[in-house]
ROLUM-635958 format. One record per residue (C-alpha): residue number from 0; residue in one letter; x, y, z. Coordinates in nm, 2 decimals, always signed. Layout:
SITE seq type      x      y      z
SITE NUM    A      X      Y      Z
...
# end
This chain:
SITE seq type      x      y      z
SITE   0    X  +2.67  +2.36  +0.10
SITE   1    X  +2.41  +2.17  -0.10
SITE   2    X  +2.46  +1.79  -0.09
SITE   3    X  +2.39  +1.55  -0.38
SITE   4    X  +2.06  +1.36  -0.33
SITE   5    X  +2.07  +0.99  -0.27
SITE   6    X  +1.92  +0.76  -0.53
SITE   7    X  +1.62  +0.70  -0.30
SITE   8    X  +1.57  +1.07  -0.26
SITE   9    X  +1.58  +1.12  -0.63
SITE  10    X  +1.32  +0.84  -0.67
SITE  11    X  +1.10  +1.01  -0.41
SITE  12    X  +1.14  +1.35  -0.55
SITE  13    X  +1.24  +1.49  -0.21
SITE  14    X  +1.58  +1.58  -0.06
SITE  15    X  +1.57  +1.57  +0.32
SITE  16    X  +1.68  +1.88  +0.51
SITE  17    X  +1.71  +1.64  +0.80
SITE  18    X  +1.87  +1.32  +0.67
SITE  19    X  +1.83  +1.16  +1.01
SITE  20    X  +1.46  +1.12  +0.94
SITE  21    X  +1.53  +0.92  +0.63
SITE  22    X  +1.76  +0.69  +0.82
SITE  23    X  +1.50  +0.64  +1.09
SITE  24    X  +1.23  +0.56  +0.83
SITE  25    X  +1.45  +0.29  +0.68
SITE  26    X  +1.55  +0.13  +1.01
SITE  27    X  +1.35  -0.18  +1.11
SITE  28    X  +1.32  -0.28  +1.47
SITE  29    X  +1.53  -0.59  +1.41
SITE  30    X  +1.83  -0.37  +1.35
SITE  31    X  +1.86  -0.32  +1.73
SITE  32    X  +1.93  -0.69  +1.79
SITE  33    X  +2.22  -0.71  +2.04
SITE  34    X  +2.28  -0.33  +2.06
SITE  35    X  +2.09  -0.27  +2.38
SITE  36    X  +1.99  +0.09  +2.47
SITE  37    X  +2.24  +0.24  +2.22
SITE  38    X  +2.04  +0.13  +1.92
SITE  39    X  +1.94  +0.39  +1.66
SITE  40    X  +1.56  +0.48  +1.65
SITE  41    X  +1.36  +0.24  +1.44
SITE  42    X  +1.07  +0.33  +1.21
SITE  43    X  +0.77  +0.21  +1.41
SITE  44    X  +0.66  +0.55  +1.54
SITE  45    X  +0.70  +0.70  +1.19
SITE  46    X  +0.50  +0.42  +1.04
SITE  47    X  +0.22  +0.50  +1.28
SITE  48    X  +0.22  +0.86  +1.16
SITE  49    X  +0.27  +0.77  +0.80
SITE  50    X  -0.04  +0.55  +0.79
SITE  51    X  -0.25  +0.86  +0.89
SITE  52    X  -0.08  +1.09  +0.65
SITE  53    X  -0.12  +0.85  +0.36
SITE  54    X  -0.49  +0.80  +0.45
SITE  55    X  -0.55  +1.18  +0.45
SITE  56    X  -0.38  +1.23  +0.11
SITE  57    X  -0.56  +0.94  -0.06
SITE  58    X  -0.90  +1.03  +0.09
SITE  59    X  -0.87  +1.39  -0.02
SITE  60    X  -0.76  +1.28  -0.37
SITE  61    X  -1.05  +1.04  -0.41
SITE  62    X  -1.31  +1.29  -0.31
SITE  63    X  -1.19  +1.53  -0.58
SITE  64    X  -1.11  +1.27  -0.85
SITE  65    X  -1.44  +1.07  -0.82
SITE  66    X  -1.70  +1.33  -0.71
SITE  67    X  -2.00  +1.11  -0.81
SITE  68    X  -1.89  +0.80  -0.62
SITE  69    X  -2.09  +0.68  -0.32
SITE  70    X  -1.93  +0.63  +0.02
SITE  71    X  -1.91  +0.26  -0.05
SITE  72    X  -1.73  +0.30  -0.38
SITE  73    X  -1.49  +0.55  -0.22
SITE  74    X  -1.42  +0.31  +0.06
SITE  75    X  -1.34  +0.03  -0.18
SITE  76    X  -1.10  +0.25  -0.37
SITE  77    X  -0.94  +0.38  -0.05
SITE  78    X  -0.89  +0.04  +0.10
SITE  79    X  -0.72  -0.08  -0.21
SITE  80    X  -0.50  +0.22  -0.25
SITE  81    X  -0.37  +0.21  +0.11
SITE  82    X  -0.36  -0.17  +0.15
SITE  83    X  -0.04  -0.35  +0.26
SITE  84    X  -0.02  -0.51  -0.09
SITE  85    X  -0.03  -0.17  -0.26
SITE  86    X  +0.22  -0.02  -0.02
SITE  87    X  +0.46  -0.31  -0.08
SITE  88    X  +0.41  -0.27  -0.46
SITE  89    X  +0.51  +0.09  -0.43
SITE  90    X  +0.81  -0.01  -0.22
SITE  91    X  +0.93  -0.25  -0.49
SITE  92    X  +0.90  +0.02  -0.75
SITE  93    X  +1.13  +0.24  -0.54
SITE  94    X  +1.37  -0.06  -0.49
SITE  95    X  +1.33  +0.01  -0.12
SITE  96    X  +1.43  -0.33  +0.00
SITE  97    X  +1.80  -0.27  -0.07
SITE  98    X  +1.79  +0.05  +0.14
SITE  99    X  +1.65  -0.10  +0.45
SITE 100    X  +1.85  -0.13  +0.77
SITE 101    X  +1.75  -0.47  +0.92
SITE 102    X  +1.89  -0.72  +1.17
SITE 103    X  +2.05  -1.05  +1.10
SITE 104    X  +1.73  -1.24  +1.17
SITE 105    X  +1.54  -1.05  +0.90
SITE 106    X  +1.84  -1.06  +0.67
SITE 107    X  +1.85  -1.44  +0.68
SITE 108    X  +1.48  -1.48  +0.63
SITE 109    X  +1.43  -1.26  +0.33
SITE 110    X  +1.32  -0.95  +0.52
SITE 111    X  +1.42  -0.72  +0.23
SITE 112    X  +1.14  -0.86  +0.02
SITE 113    X  +0.87  -0.91  +0.29
SITE 114    X  +0.55  -0.73  +0.22
SITE 115    X  +0.51  -0.62  +0.58
SITE 116    X  +0.85  -0.47  +0.61
SITE 117    X  +0.82  -0.29  +0.28
SITE 118    X  +0.48  -0.16  +0.35
SITE 119    X  +0.58  -0.03  +0.69
SITE 120    X  +0.89  +0.14  +0.54
SITE 121    X  +0.68  +0.32  +0.28
SITE 122    X  +0.45  +0.46  +0.54
SITE 123    X  +0.75  +0.56  +0.75
SITE 124    X  +0.90  +0.74  +0.46
SITE 125    X  +0.58  +0.93  +0.40
SITE 126    X  +0.58  +1.04  +0.77
SITE 127    X  +0.95  +1.13  +0.74
SITE 128    X  +0.88  +1.36  +0.45
SITE 129    X  +0.58  +1.51  +0.64
SITE 130    X  +0.80  +1.58  +0.94
SITE 131    X  +1.08  +1.72  +0.72
SITE 132    X  +0.88  +1.95  +0.50
SITE 133    X  +0.50  +1.94  +0.57
SITE 134    X  +0.19  +1.80  +0.42
SITE 135    X  +0.23  +1.93  +0.07
SITE 136    X  +0.57  +1.77  +0.04
SITE 137    X  +0.43  +1.44  +0.16
SITE 138    X  +0.13  +1.47  -0.08
SITE 139    X  +0.38  +1.53  -0.37
SITE 140    X  +0.58  +1.22  -0.27
SITE 141    X  +0.26  +1.00  -0.25
SITE 142    X  +0.14  +1.12  -0.59
SITE 143    X  +0.48  +1.05  -0.75
SITE 144    X  +0.53  +0.71  -0.58
SITE 145    X  +0.17  +0.58  -0.65
SITE 146    X  +0.19  +0.72  -1.01
SITE 147    X  -0.07  +0.60  -1.25
SITE 148    X  -0.24  +0.40  -0.97
SITE 149    X  -0.40  +0.73  -0.86
SITE 150    X  -0.58  +0.75  -1.19
SITE 151    X  -0.68  +0.38  -1.20
SITE 152    X  -0.89  +0.37  -0.89
SITE 153    X  -1.15  +0.16  -1.06
SITE 154    X  -0.90  -0.12  -1.12
SITE 155    X  -0.75  -0.09  -0.78
SITE 156    X  -1.08  -0.12  -0.60
SITE 157    X  -1.13  -0.47  -0.74
SITE 158    X  -0.85  -0.65  -0.55
SITE 159    X  -0.94  -1.01  -0.48
SITE 160    X  -0.98  -0.99  -0.10
SITE 161    X  -1.20  -0.68  -0.12
SITE 162    X  -1.41  -0.84  -0.39
SITE 163    X  -1.46  -1.16  -0.19
SITE 164    X  -1.55  -0.97  +0.12
SITE 165    X  -1.81  -0.78  -0.06
SITE 166    X  -1.95  -1.09  -0.23
SITE 167    X  -1.99  -1.29  +0.09
SITE 168    X  -2.16  -0.98  +0.26
SITE 169    X  -2.41  -0.96  -0.02
SITE 170    X  -2.48  -1.34  +0.01
SITE 171    X  -2.52  -1.31  +0.39
SITE 172    X  -2.23  -1.55  +0.45
SITE 173    X  -2.04  -1.35  +0.72
SITE 174    X  -1.67  -1.28  +0.66
SITE 175    X  -1.41  -1.49  +0.49
SITE 176    X  -1.15  -1.64  +0.72
SITE 177    X  -0.79  -1.68  +0.62
SITE 178    X  -0.55  -1.92  +0.79
SITE 179    X  -0.21  -2.07  +0.74
SITE 180    X  -0.24  -2.44  +0.68
SITE 181    X  +0.12  -2.52  +0.57
SITE 182    X  +0.47  -2.40  +0.55
SITE 183    X  +0.76  -2.54  +0.35
SITE 184    X  +1.12  -2.45  +0.26
SITE 185    X  +1.41  -2.30  +0.45
SITE 186    X  +1.37  -2.01  +0.69
SITE 187    X  +1.52  -1.77  +0.45
SITE 188    X  +1.28  -1.86  +0.17
SITE 189    X  +0.96  -2.00  +0.31
SITE 190    X  +0.66  -2.10  +0.10
SITE 191    X  +0.32  -2.06  +0.28
SITE 192    X  +0.00  -2.24  +0.21
SITE 193    X  -0.29  -2.01  +0.29
SITE 194    X  -0.66  -2.11  +0.30
SITE 195    X  -0.98  -1.91  +0.28
SITE 196    X  -1.29  -2.05  +0.45
SITE 197    X  -1.64  -1.92  +0.35
SITE 198    X  -1.95  -2.05  +0.51
SITE 199    X  -2.13  -2.33  +0.32
SITE 200    X  -1.84  -2.35  +0.07
SITE 201    X  -1.54  -2.58  +0.04
SITE 202    X  -1.21  -2.45  +0.16
SITE 203    X  -0.97  -2.32  -0.11
SITE 204    X  -0.60  -2.27  -0.07
SITE 205    X  -0.30  -2.12  -0.25
SITE 206    X  +0.08  -2.12  -0.21
SITE 207    X  +0.30  -1.81  -0.21
SITE 208    X  +0.63  -1.67  -0.06
SITE 209    X  +0.44  -1.45  +0.18
SITE 210    X  +0.12  -1.49  +0.39
SITE 211    X  -0.03  -1.18  +0.24
SITE 212    X  +0.02  -1.29  -0.12
SITE 213    X  -0.11  -1.64  -0.03
SITE 214    X  -0.43  -1.49  +0.11
SITE 215    X  -0.47  -1.28  -0.21
SITE 216    X  -0.42  -1.58  -0.43
SITE 217    X  -0.66  -1.79  -0.22
SITE 218    X  -0.92  -1.52  -0.25
SITE 219    X  -0.87  -1.50  -0.63
SITE 220    X  -0.89  -1.88  -0.66
SITE 221    X  -1.22  -1.87  -0.48
SITE 222    X  -1.36  -1.60  -0.71
SITE 223    X  -1.24  -1.79  -1.01
SITE 224    X  -1.39  -2.12  -0.88
SITE 225    X  -1.73  -1.95  -0.84
SITE 226    X  -1.72  -1.73  -1.15
SITE 227    X  -1.75  -1.41  -0.94
SITE 228    X  -1.71  -1.10  -1.15
SITE 229    X  -1.61  -0.78  -0.97
SITE 230    X  -1.77  -0.56  -1.23
SITE 231    X  -2.11  -0.72  -1.17
SITE 232    X  -2.11  -0.72  -0.79
SITE 233    X  -2.00  -0.36  -0.75
SITE 234    X  -1.98  -0.17  -1.07
SITE 235    X  -1.76  +0.13  -1.03
SITE 236    X  -1.85  +0.45  -1.22
SITE 237    X  -1.59  +0.61  -1.44
SITE 238    X  -1.47  +0.95  -1.33
SITE 239    X  -1.67  +1.25  -1.43
SITE 240    X  -1.49  +1.44  -1.71
SITE 241    X  -1.32  +1.75  -1.59
SITE 242    X  -1.47  +2.06  -1.75
SITE 243    X  -1.23  +2.24  -1.99
SITE 244    X  -1.07  +2.55  -1.86
SITE 245    X  -1.16  +2.86  -2.04
SITE 246    X  -1.02  +3.21  -2.03
SITE 247    X  -1.26  +3.49  -2.00
SITE 248    X  -1.19  +3.75  -2.27
SITE 249    X  -1.31  +4.10  -2.20
SITE 250    X  -1.43  +4.34  -2.47
SITE 251    X  -1.18  +4.56  -2.62
SITE 252    X  -1.22  +4.93  -2.55
SITE 253    X  -1.28  +5.14  -2.85
# end
C-alpha cells in the first residue's frame, strides 16, 4: 500500500522506499544523550557520504554549465555552492530545523537554527536519497533544493570569505585568520563577536548569532572598509549560450 509522503519528502521531491534512512538523516548525535547503547543511529556517517555526493553533483553541473571557465573560476563557484553557509540556506528553505531530532542540550541552545546542524542534515539527506534510490535521485533532489542557485553561479562565487581569501592571496598577505573575541547573551541565544585578522591591516570584527555568520560579516566589513570589489579581482565570465536545438528534416520522397 502506497503511503502519503511527509511534508519534507514533498519538499525534497523524493518519497523514501526506506523511511528509516530519512529518520537517520534527521537525527543529530545529541539525540542519544542518556540513552546509552540503545540510541538510534545518528546522521554523522550519512553526512560524510552526502558531502561527497553533493560535491560530485555540483562539480558535474559546473563543468557542463560553465564550459569556458578556468579551473580557478570553477573552484570559486564550487566552494560557494557546497559551503556550510549555502547548505544551511538550503536547509532553511526546506524548513529542516523543525524536522531535526536533537537532544536537550541542542534544543536549549538553539540547535534547530544552527548553521552547522542544518548543513550537516542537508548533506545527510542527500546521502539518504543516494542510498535509497541512487545517484540520479540524489542529483534531482540537489537540483530541486538548490533551485535558482545552480543558475546563479557567478553570484554565488563572490561570497565574502572567498573574495577576501582571493584578495589577500593576490596581495601576498597570506591567509585571513578568524577568531572569536567575544560572546554575549544566554546559552540558548548567544551572540558571537568574530574578528578577521589580515597581515598589515587593522583587525575588523562583526557580531552575529552564529560563528559562521560572524565570520562572513567580518569578511564583508573588511571588504567594504577597503573598497574591494569582487568583480574586479576575479571577473567571472557569463555562461556560454546554449545552442538552439534543431530538428533535421529529410527530403520528402517523390
